[in-house]
N, C-alpha and C positions, 0 to 999 in steps of 0.2 A: 504494500500500500504506500503510495507516494504521500508527501506532506500535503495536508489539506489547506486550501487557501481560505482564510477567514472571510474574505469578501464573497466567495462562492457559498459558504455556509449561511451568510446573512441573506443571500438571495433565496436560498432554500427555505429559511425560516419565514421570510416574507411571503413566499408562495403558499406556505402552509396557512398563513393568516388570511391571504387575499383570494386564493383559489384559482387564479388564472394568470397567464403570462402578461396580458394587457394590464390588469389591475396591479400586479406586482411591479411591472415596469413604471406605471404612474406613481406608485408609492415611493419607489426608489429613484425616480427620475432617470430611468434607463429605457432604451428601446426594447421592445419584446424580443427582438433578435439577440440582443446582448444578454437578456435574461436566459434565453435558451442556450446560448454558448456557455454561460457560467454554470448552468446545470449540467451540461454535457461534460465540462471540465471536471466538475465535482464527481461525476460518475466514474470518470477515468481514474481520478486520484484515489477515490474510495474503493474502486473495483466492485461496485454494486450499482444496480439500477435504483435510482431514487424517484423516478416518475414513470408513469405508464399512460398511454393515451387510451381513453375510453370514449364511448359515444357521447358522454357529457362533457368531454374536454380532457384536460390534463389532471391526473390524480397522483397522489404520492403513494409509493409502495410502502409496505411496513418498514423497510429499511430507511426509506426517505422520511417517514414520520419520526422514526427514532433519532435520525440525524438532526431533523428540524427541532425536535424537543431539546436535544443536547445543545444546539446552537442558541436557543432561547435562554437556557439555563446559564450558559457561558456568558452571554451578553449581560444578563442581570447581575451575575456574580462579579463581572468586571466593573460595572458601575458602582456596586456596593464596595468593592475593594478600593477603588479610587477614592471614594468618600472617606473610608477609614484611614487611608494613607494621608489624606488631607487634614487629619486631626479631629474628625467629627464622626459621630455615628452616621452610617450611610442611610439615606432615605430609601425606602423600598422602591425599586425600579425594575422594569421589565414586565414580562407577561406571566401570569399565573393561570394555569388551565385547571378549571374545576369541573368535575363531572357529577351530575345529579340525575335522578330519575325524572321523567316528565311530570310526575306527581309533585315532586319537591322543588323543581327548578324555579318556579315562580317565587316560592318562599326564599330560596337561596339568593336569587337575584335581588329581591327587596332588601335583604340584609347586607348585601355587598355594594349596593348602589352608591353609597356615600363615600366609599374609599377613594374614588378618583378625585374628589374635591380636596381631601386631605393629602393625598399622595399623587400629584399630577403625573409623575413618571411611571405610575403603576397602572397596568391594564389587566383586568380580570376577564377571562373568557369562560363562560358557563356553557357546557355542553349538556343538552338534554337527551338522555338515552336510557332505555331500560336494559341495554346490554352493558354489563359492568366493564369499564375500562380497566386495563391491567396496570395497576400502579407500580407493581414490581418492575415492569418493562418500560415505565415512564410514558405510557400512553396518555396519562394526565398527571398533574402535580398533586391534586387533592381530589378525593372522592367523598361524597356524602352518601352513606349507605344505611339501609335499614336492617342490616344483619351484620354480625361480627365476622370480619374476614378471618380465614384460618391460617394465612401465611404468617409465620412467626417473624419474618423479616420486615414486616410493615409496622409503622407506628400508628396505633389505633387509640382514639380518644372518644369516650362516650359523650354525646351531645345532649341526650335527653331521652325521655320516654314518650311514646306515641300511642295514644288511645284510639281504638276503633269503636264505632257505635252503629246502631241500626238506623237508617235514614230512609225517608220517602219524600216524594214531591208532595206539596201541600194538597194539590187536587186529588192525588191518589189516596192520601190518608183521609180526606174528607169522605171519599166513597167507601174506602175499605180500611178502617182504622185497625191497628194491631191491638188485640185484646190486652187489657191491663194485666200485667204479671205473666204474659205469655213467654214461655221459654223456647218455643219453636215457632216457625213461620208457616204453620199449617194453613193451607188454603190460599196462600198469597202468591202472586207473581213475584219473582225474585231476579235481581241482576247478579249473575254469578261471575266466576273468573275462569280464565283458561288455565291450562296446566302450568304455564310459565310462572304464574304467581300463586298457585294453589297452596304452596307450602307456607305462605305468610300467615301470621296469626289471625287476621281478620277473615280471609278466605277459609281457613281451617274451621273457625267457629261457624261460619255460614254452612259449610258442608255437614258439620255435625248436628246442626239445629234446623236443617231445612224441613224436616218432617214431610208433610204432604204438599209442601210448597212446590211450585213449578218454576224451573229456571227458564225465563223468557228470553234472555240474552246473556251472552258471556262477554266479558271485556278482558283485555290483556294487561290492564293497569287500573289502579284506583281512579286516575284521571278520566279514563274512558268510562269506567263504571259510573262516575258522577254524572257524566253527560246523559247516560241512559236513565239513571234515577231521576234527574231533573226533567227528562222528557216524559216521565210517567210510566216507564216500563215496569216498575215494581219496586220492592224494597231492596236496599243494598246495604252491605256492611262496608263502611268507608272510614279512612283516617279522619279524625275530628277536624284537624287543621285544614283538610281539603274540603270538607262538607259544610262546616258551619257558615251560615250566611247565604248558602245556596239552596239547601234542602232542609227538611225538618226532621229532628230526631224522633223516631217512632216509638221509642221506649227510653226511660231514663237510664243514666249510667252508661258505662262502657262495657263492651262484651269481650274485648281482647286488647292486648298491649304488646307493642314491639319497642325496639330500641333504635336510636339513630346514632351513627358514628361518623367521625371524620377519619380519613385514612390518608397517610402520606408516607412517602419513601423516607427512610431514616437519613439519607444524604441531604434531604431538603428541609427537614423540620426546623433547623436553626437558621435557614436563609431568611433574611429580613422580609423580603417580599412575600414569601410563603407563610412566614410566621404571622404577619399582620392579617392575612386572609384567614388563617386558622383561628386567630383570636376573634375576628369579626364573626365567624360562624358560631363560635362558642357563645359570644354575647347575644347573637340572634336567637339561638335556641333557649338561652336562659330568659331572655326578654319575653319570648312567646311560649314559655313553659306551660302555662295554664291552658292555653289553646291547644297545644300539642298533646297534652295529657288527656284532654277532653274535660277538664275541670271548668266548664262554662255552663251557665244556665241555658238549657235548650229553649229556643224560641217557641212561644206558644203557637199552636195551630189556629189559623183563622177559622171561626165557626161559620158554617153555612147559614145564611139568613133564613129564618123561618118564613114560609109563604102563608 
C-alpha cells in the first residue's frame, strides 16, 4: 500500500457527506473531474475500491465508508490537537455520526439540535435506520439502542428506561373501549409487529395478551405501528414517548419496559466532539425521563355527545 494523500482522503470524506461528484466538487470548490481523479488516486494508493457506480449514481463501498469515517475522525482529532497545542482546551470540531432507530430519531434530533449554536465547528449527523450500524467497525460514532449490545469491546452507557403502554385512536376507543381491568385484548382489532421487532418487550407483551384479538396489520417498527393506530386500525402497544400526544392510552399504566443505551467505540469516548454528543444524549434522556418511562397522566378520552 502506497502512502495515502490526505487531500484524497478529504475528498472521500466529502463524498460520503454530499453523495455525488457534483455536490462534492461544489463543497470543495473542485471540478467533478478533479474529484474523480482524486478518488481514483486514492484507490490506487489504498489498493481497494472505494466507490462503485450504481443506477442511482456513485456509492461508497464498505471499504470506502471505513476510509471516509477514518478521515473524518482524523480531521476532528487534528483540530482538537491544534487547540490543545495552543494552550487551551480544544473546542469540539468535526463530524459526529449518530445512528438511531426511526422511532427514536426525532427525539434524538431534538436533543442535539442546540449543539451547533454552542459549538459552531461541530456537525452532528443523525442516521435513521432500524438496521443496527456496526460501531465496532466504525460505521457510526455513536448508536442509540434499545437493547444492550453484547460486544465487550464497546463502551455502553444506560440512558434510561422506556415504558410501553396500550394505545388506541380516540375514535376507535369511542366505538370499542377496552374493558376496565382487562388483561387481554379479546375481541379487539390489534396492530401487531413483524418478526424483526417481535423480541422487544412491548411486542412480546402484545403476543402474550392478544387473546381472541385479531391482528389487523403488522408494522416493522413502533413508528409504523403508531401510524396504523392513529389511523384507527386497532389497539397497539407503543413506547410512551412515541405515542403520547398522538393517540390515547387505552388502559392505565405501562405493560412493558425496555432500556435505552448509548454505544461508542472505546477509541472515541474521550474525543471532545464525541464526548459532548454523549453528554447531550444523557441530558436529553434525563430531561425526558418521565415521558420515556410512561410516568405521565394519560389524556382523557373525549366522550361522544349524547343525541
